[in-house]
Backbone as a printed PyTorch tensor [residue, N CA C, xyz], in Angstrom:
tensor([[[  0.6280,  -1.2810,  -0.0430],
         [ -0.0210,  -0.1550,   0.0470],
         [  0.7370,   1.0870,   0.1190]],

        [[  0.7590,   2.2460,  -0.6930],
         [  1.3220,   3.4410,  -0.9950],
         [  0.6930,   4.3030,   0.0080]],

        [[  1.4280,   5.5550,   0.3230],
         [  0.8540,   6.5550,   1.4400],
         [ -0.1940,   6.9700,   0.8530]],

        [[ -0.2820,   7.2340,  -0.4480],
         [ -1.4670,   7.9890,  -0.8440],
         [ -2.8080,   7.2360,  -0.8760]],

        [[ -2.3900,   5.4400,  -0.9040],
         [ -3.4080,   4.7630,  -0.9660],
         [ -4.0490,   4.6040,   0.3740]],

        [[ -2.9470,   4.7050,   1.6630],
         [ -3.5320,   4.7660,   2.7580],
         [ -4.1220,   5.8400,   3.1110]],

        [[ -3.8070,   7.0550,   2.6510],
         [ -4.7800,   8.2850,   2.8400],
         [ -6.3070,   8.2120,   2.4770]],

        [[ -5.9560,   7.7000,   1.3260],
         [ -7.2840,   7.3880,   0.7870],
         [ -8.3940,   6.3390,   1.6880]],

        [[ -7.4800,   5.3880,   1.8310],
         [ -8.5330,   4.3520,   2.7100],
         [ -8.8860,   4.6010,   4.0400]],

        [[ -7.8940,   5.7350,   4.7140],
         [ -8.3460,   6.2120,   5.9610],
         [ -9.7560,   6.9720,   5.4430]],

        [[ -9.6240,   8.0220,   4.7370],
         [-10.8690,   8.7920,   4.3110],
         [-12.0460,   7.7740,   4.3620]],

        [[-11.7210,   7.0470,   3.4210],
         [-13.0220,   6.1580,   3.0290],
         [-13.5410,   5.7410,   4.4230]],

        [[-12.8160,   5.0190,   5.1610],
         [-13.1410,   4.3370,   6.5540],
         [-13.9690,   5.4500,   7.5280]],

        [[-13.1270,   6.5590,   7.7290],
         [-13.8400,   7.4510,   8.2100],
         [-15.1840,   8.0230,   7.6960]],

        [[-15.4190,   8.0690,   6.4420],
         [-16.6810,   8.6120,   5.8020],
         [-17.7840,   7.4720,   5.9680]],

        [[-17.3000,   6.4060,   5.8390],
         [-18.3190,   5.2580,   5.8790],
         [-18.3970,   4.5610,   7.5120]],

        [[-17.3050,   4.1530,   8.3160],
         [-17.4700,   3.6530,   9.3660],
         [-17.6170,   4.7210,  10.6780]],

        [[-16.5840,   5.6340,  10.3360],
         [-16.2610,   6.4820,  11.2940],
         [-17.4690,   7.9550,  11.4380]],

        [[-18.3840,   7.7240,  10.5450],
         [-19.1900,   8.9100,  10.3090],
         [-18.6000,  10.4190,   9.9450]],

        [[-17.5560,  10.6890,  10.4260],
         [-16.8700,  12.0460,  10.2410],
         [-15.3660,  12.1290,  11.3120]],

        [[-14.5280,  13.0610,  10.6960],
         [-13.4540,  13.3890,  11.2330],
         [-13.8560,  13.8100,  12.3280]],

        [[-12.9990,  13.8690,  13.4920],
         [-12.8050,  14.5250,  14.8490],
         [-12.4640,  15.8760,  14.3810]],

        [[-12.4850,  16.8170,  14.9560],
         [-11.9290,  18.2320,  14.8710],
         [-10.2020,  17.9490,  14.5790]],

        [[ -9.7990,  18.7830,  13.9590],
         [ -8.3370,  18.7900,  13.7290],
         [ -7.6960,  18.9660,  15.3330]],

        [[ -8.0300,  19.7960,  16.0180],
         [ -7.4640,  19.9540,  17.4530],
         [ -7.5720,  18.4580,  18.3810]],

        [[ -8.8770,  18.0900,  18.2040],
         [ -9.2580,  16.7350,  18.8130],
         [ -8.1550,  15.6740,  18.3360]],

        [[ -8.0650,  15.6510,  17.0600],
         [ -7.2170,  14.8150,  16.3610],
         [ -5.6860,  15.1650,  16.8130]],

        [[ -5.1680,  16.1090,  16.7840],
         [ -3.8510,  16.6300,  17.2130],
         [ -3.6900,  15.9670,  18.8940]],

        [[ -4.6550,  16.0840,  19.5760],
         [ -4.6190,  15.4730,  20.9100],
         [ -4.6980,  14.0880,  21.0980]],

        [[ -5.4400,  13.5010,  20.3350],
         [ -5.2910,  12.1260,  20.0080],
         [ -4.2330,  11.4770,  19.5370]],

        [[ -3.4720,  12.3360,  18.6160],
         [ -2.1480,  11.8770,  18.0070],
         [ -0.9090,  12.1410,  19.2570]],

        [[ -1.5080,  13.1290,  19.8710],
         [  0.0680,  13.1050,  21.2620],
         [ -0.4010,  12.1440,  22.0760]],

        [[ -1.5930,  11.8490,  22.3260],
         [ -2.0950,  10.3640,  23.4750],
         [ -1.4130,   9.1450,  22.6510]],

        [[ -1.5180,   8.9030,  21.2630],
         [ -1.1050,   8.0780,  20.5610],
         [  0.6240,   7.5780,  20.6880]],

        [[  1.0810,   8.7420,  20.5060],
         [  2.4980,   8.8120,  20.5880],
         [  3.1520,   8.7460,  22.1310]],

        [[  2.3130,   8.9820,  23.0450],
         [  2.5110,   8.5280,  24.4260],
         [  2.5700,   6.9330,  24.7800]],

        [[  1.7440,   6.3730,  24.1430],
         [  1.6560,   4.7790,  24.4060],
         [  2.7710,   4.4230,  23.5210]],

        [[  3.0470,   4.8440,  22.5920],
         [  3.8900,   4.2640,  21.8410],
         [  5.4890,   4.5460,  22.4850]],

        [[  5.4440,   5.4580,  23.3040],
         [  6.6610,   5.9040,  24.1530],
         [  6.5780,   5.0070,  25.2550]],

        [[  5.6330,   4.6170,  25.7290],
         [  5.3140,   4.0190,  27.0130],
         [  6.0590,   2.5230,  26.4450]],

        [[  5.5010,   1.7650,  25.6020],
         [  6.2390,   0.7160,  25.4350],
         [  7.4500,   0.8680,  25.0680]],

        [[  7.9850,   1.6000,  24.2750],
         [  9.5070,   1.6950,  24.1160],
         [ 10.3440,   1.8320,  25.2100]],

        [[  9.9660,   2.4970,  26.2810],
         [ 10.3930,   2.7220,  27.6480],
         [ 10.4600,   1.5290,  28.1970]],

        [[  9.6750,   0.6490,  27.8810],
         [  9.5170,  -0.6360,  28.7900],
         [ 10.3480,  -1.4950,  27.8670]],

        [[ 10.1150,  -1.6300,  26.9600],
         [ 10.7690,  -2.5880,  26.1480],
         [ 12.2960,  -2.6040,  25.8800]],

        [[ 12.6220,  -1.4530,  25.4490],
         [ 13.9990,  -0.7970,  24.8090],
         [ 14.7220,   0.0770,  26.0380]],

        [[ 13.8970,   0.5800,  26.8460],
         [ 14.5640,   1.6660,  27.9990],
         [ 14.7170,   0.8260,  29.1990]],

        [[ 14.8490,   1.7050,  30.1030],
         [ 15.4980,   1.1840,  31.5020],
         [ 14.1120,   0.8780,  32.2880]],

        [[ 13.0370,   1.3830,  31.9460],
         [ 11.8470,   1.2100,  32.6030],
         [ 11.2440,  -0.2330,  32.4340]],

        [[ 10.4360,  -1.0580,  33.5410],
         [  9.9580,  -2.3630,  33.3720],
         [  8.5030,  -1.9890,  33.0860]],

        [[  7.7290,  -3.3480,  32.9530],
         [  6.4540,  -3.1020,  32.6260],
         [  5.8000,  -3.3240,  34.3120]],

        [[  4.9880,  -2.7400,  34.6300],
         [  4.2980,  -2.6970,  35.8170],
         [  3.6470,  -3.9990,  36.1070]],

        [[  3.4280,  -4.2830,  37.2850],
         [  2.6010,  -5.6420,  37.7540],
         [  1.2490,  -5.5530,  37.0030]],

        [[  1.0980,  -6.6990,  36.2110],
         [ -0.5540,  -6.4560,  35.3240],
         [ -0.6790,  -5.8020,  34.2270]],

        [[  0.4330,  -5.0340,  33.8650],
         [  0.5990,  -4.2920,  32.6000],
         [  0.8610,  -5.0060,  32.0210]],

        [[  0.1860,  -5.4570,  30.7280],
         [  0.3860,  -6.1660,  29.5330],
         [  1.4450,  -5.4470,  28.4120]],

        [[  2.2470,  -6.1270,  27.9250],
         [  2.8170,  -5.8040,  26.7310],
         [  2.0660,  -5.7770,  25.5870]],

        [[  2.0320,  -4.4590,  25.0820],
         [  1.1140,  -4.0600,  23.8440],
         [  1.8300,  -4.6370,  22.5220]],

        [[  1.4650,  -4.7710,  21.8490],
         [  1.6510,  -4.9790,  20.2800],
         [  2.5730,  -3.5400,  19.5740]],

        [[  3.7060,  -3.6640,  19.5700],
         [  4.3320,  -2.2640,  19.1620],
         [  4.0130,  -1.8390,  17.6660]],

        [[  3.7250,  -2.7420,  16.8240],
         [  3.2650,  -2.2960,  15.4480],
         [  2.1240,  -1.8160,  15.3730]],

        [[  1.0790,  -2.1560,  16.2860],
         [ -0.2540,  -1.8430,  16.4270],
         [ -0.1750,  -0.0580,  16.7740]],

        [[  0.3610,  -0.0570,  18.0260],
         [  0.9300,   1.3800,  18.4170],
         [  1.5470,   2.1910,  17.1820]],

        [[  2.3690,   1.6850,  16.7890],
         [  2.8180,   2.7650,  15.6810],
         [  1.8330,   3.0360,  14.4480]],

        [[  0.9310,   1.9350,  14.1050],
         [ -0.2260,   2.1830,  13.4610],
         [ -1.1290,   3.1370,  14.1220]],

        [[ -1.5750,   2.9800,  15.1250],
         [ -2.3220,   4.0700,  15.6740],
         [ -1.6370,   5.4120,  15.4070]],

        [[ -0.5600,   5.6580,  15.4870],
         [  0.3220,   6.9700,  15.2860],
         [ -0.1170,   7.4620,  13.7310]],

        [[  0.2260,   6.7010,  12.7630],
         [  0.3580,   6.5020,  11.5570],
         [ -1.3260,   7.0470,  11.2040]],

        [[ -2.1800,   6.4960,  11.4610],
         [ -3.5920,   6.4400,  11.3490],
         [ -4.1270,   7.8210,  11.6540]],

        [[ -3.7540,   8.4250,  12.6610],
         [ -4.2550,   9.5820,  13.2350],
         [ -3.2940,  10.9640,  12.3800]],

        [[ -2.2350,  10.6410,  12.1290],
         [ -1.2440,  11.6580,  11.2350],
         [ -1.8890,  11.6120,  10.0620]],

        [[ -2.4440,  10.4820,   9.3000],
         [ -3.1530,  10.3220,   8.0780],
         [ -4.5250,  11.1590,   7.9560]],

        [[ -5.3320,  10.7680,   8.9200],
         [ -6.4060,  11.8090,   9.4160],
         [ -5.8320,  13.2260,   9.2690]],

        [[ -4.8680,  13.7150,  10.1340],
         [ -4.6980,  15.0840,  10.2550],
         [ -4.4840,  15.4240,   8.7530]],

        [[ -3.5790,  14.5960,   7.8490],
         [ -3.1980,  15.0170,   6.6360],
         [ -4.3540,  15.2470,   5.5250]],

        [[ -5.1520,  14.3690,   5.7830],
         [ -6.4600,  14.4510,   4.9770],
         [ -7.5560,  16.0530,   5.3190]],

        [[ -7.4410,  15.9520,   6.8160],
         [ -8.2030,  17.2190,   7.1830],
         [ -7.5220,  18.7380,   6.5240]],

        [[ -6.2160,  18.2680,   6.7370],
         [ -5.4230,  19.7330,   6.2840],
         [ -5.3710,  19.7940,   4.9820]],

        [[ -5.4560,  19.0770,   3.9710],
         [ -5.2600,  18.9470,   2.4940],
         [ -3.6030,  18.7040,   2.2620]],

        [[ -3.0570,  17.8800,   3.1450],
         [ -1.6850,  17.4640,   2.9570],
         [ -1.5990,  16.3760,   2.1990]],

        [[ -0.8120,  16.3420,   1.1380],
         [ -0.3460,  15.1520,   0.3650],
         [  0.8950,  14.4450,   1.2370]],

        [[  0.6180,  13.4230,   1.7980],
         [  2.0380,  12.8600,   2.5160],
         [  3.0670,  12.5640,   1.8210]],

        [[  2.5810,  11.8550,   0.6140],
         [  3.7040,  11.5950,  -0.3230],
         [  4.5150,  12.4860,  -0.7110]],

        [[  3.7900,  13.5200,  -1.3940],
         [  4.6400,  14.9940,  -1.8840],
         [  5.2790,  15.4190,  -0.8410]],

        [[  4.5550,  15.5690,   0.5300],
         [  5.5380,  16.5020,   1.6600],
         [  6.6540,  15.1500,   2.0330]],

        [[  6.7560,  13.9940,   1.8330],
         [  7.4930,  13.4510,   2.2210],
         [  8.8820,  13.1680,   1.3950]],

        [[  8.5620,  13.2230,   0.0650],
         [  9.4130,  13.7010,  -0.9160],
         [ 10.0570,  14.8350,  -0.7950]],

        [[  9.3750,  15.8060,  -0.4900],
         [ 10.0860,  17.3860,  -0.1500],
         [ 10.9210,  17.3950,   0.8990]],

        [[ 10.5230,  16.6100,   1.8040],
         [ 11.4230,  16.3330,   3.0860],
         [ 12.5830,  15.4940,   3.0470]],

        [[ 12.6950,  14.5090,   2.0840],
         [ 13.9670,  13.6570,   1.7800],
         [ 14.6820,  14.7870,   1.0570]],

        [[ 14.3900,  15.6470,   0.0080],
         [ 15.0190,  16.6070,  -0.8220],
         [ 15.6410,  17.7620,   0.2580]],

        [[ 14.9630,  18.2160,   1.1220],
         [ 15.3660,  19.1870,   2.5730],
         [ 16.5390,  18.4400,   3.0170]],

        [[ 16.3990,  17.4080,   3.5340],
         [ 17.1730,  16.4630,   4.4590],
         [ 18.6080,  16.0410,   3.6370]],

        [[ 18.4360,  15.6590,   2.7430],
         [ 19.4570,  15.1850,   1.7940],
         [ 20.4580,  16.6950,   1.4550]],

        [[ 19.8460,  17.8200,   1.0370],
         [ 20.6410,  18.9080,   0.7030],
         [ 21.2880,  19.4450,   2.0430]],

        [[ 20.4760,  19.5070,   3.0740],
         [ 21.1090,  20.0160,   4.3860],
         [ 22.0740,  18.8530,   4.7530]],

        [[ 21.9200,  17.6400,   5.0110],
         [ 22.5890,  16.7620,   5.5200],
         [ 23.4290,  16.1150,   4.8410]],

        [[ 23.9190,  16.3560,   3.5730],
         [ 24.5670,  15.4530,   2.5640],
         [ 26.0470,  15.0590,   3.3830]],

        [[ 26.7680,  16.0630,   3.7240],
         [ 27.8120,  15.5180,   4.7060],
         [ 27.9790,  15.4900,   5.9680]],

        [[ 26.8170,  15.9970,   6.7540],
         [ 26.8530,  16.2030,   8.1600],
         [ 26.7270,  14.8910,   8.9410]],

        [[ 26.0090,  13.8930,   8.5080],
         [ 26.3670,  12.5670,   9.3440],
         [ 27.6590,  11.7300,   9.0810]],

        [[ 27.9370,  12.0000,   7.6570],
         [ 29.1340,  11.4050,   7.5950],
         [ 30.5860,  11.7770,   8.1460]],

        [[ 30.6430,  13.2810,   8.5120],
         [ 31.4950,  13.8710,   9.0990],
         [ 31.3200,  13.9370,  10.4880]],

        [[ 30.4380,  13.3940,  11.3620],
         [ 29.8650,  13.4380,  12.5740],
         [ 30.8410,  12.2750,  13.2620]],

        [[ 32.0970,  12.6280,  13.9490],
         [ 32.5510,  11.9090,  14.6380],
         [ 31.7190,  10.6000,  15.5040]],

        [[ 30.9040,  11.5230,  16.2350],
         [ 29.9700,  10.6530,  17.4720],
         [ 29.2640,   9.4590,  16.8980]],

        [[ 28.9710,   9.3480,  15.5480],
         [ 28.3500,   8.1860,  15.0050],
         [ 29.4040,   7.2990,  14.3700]],

        [[ 30.5890,   7.2830,  14.7220],
         [ 31.7960,   6.4660,  14.3260],
         [ 31.8340,   5.6480,  14.9620]],

        [[ 31.6330,   5.7580,  16.3000],
         [ 31.7860,   5.0590,  17.7360],
         [ 31.0840,   3.9460,  17.5490]]])
């Protein structure tokens, strides 16, 4: 599935099953919440924290998909073509960082 197809599928789902999009501000708050849930798993699985008693390990991929879902909603609501935006972002980063990371001694350790 391409990013464009994902945006279209989310839009179709929202309009048929989800009734309508939540407001942009509500979706921004939901995105923040979903990123927090992803961060919790990352901190416990890869960081120094441990899972609390009775806390079940959630599916990392599912949490990432939740973040992506809400990001796709926000893109649809605000008229952002994420494929185009990502292409431009690659160009920006390549131009800006072409030699930056290669010359970074910290990355050679």
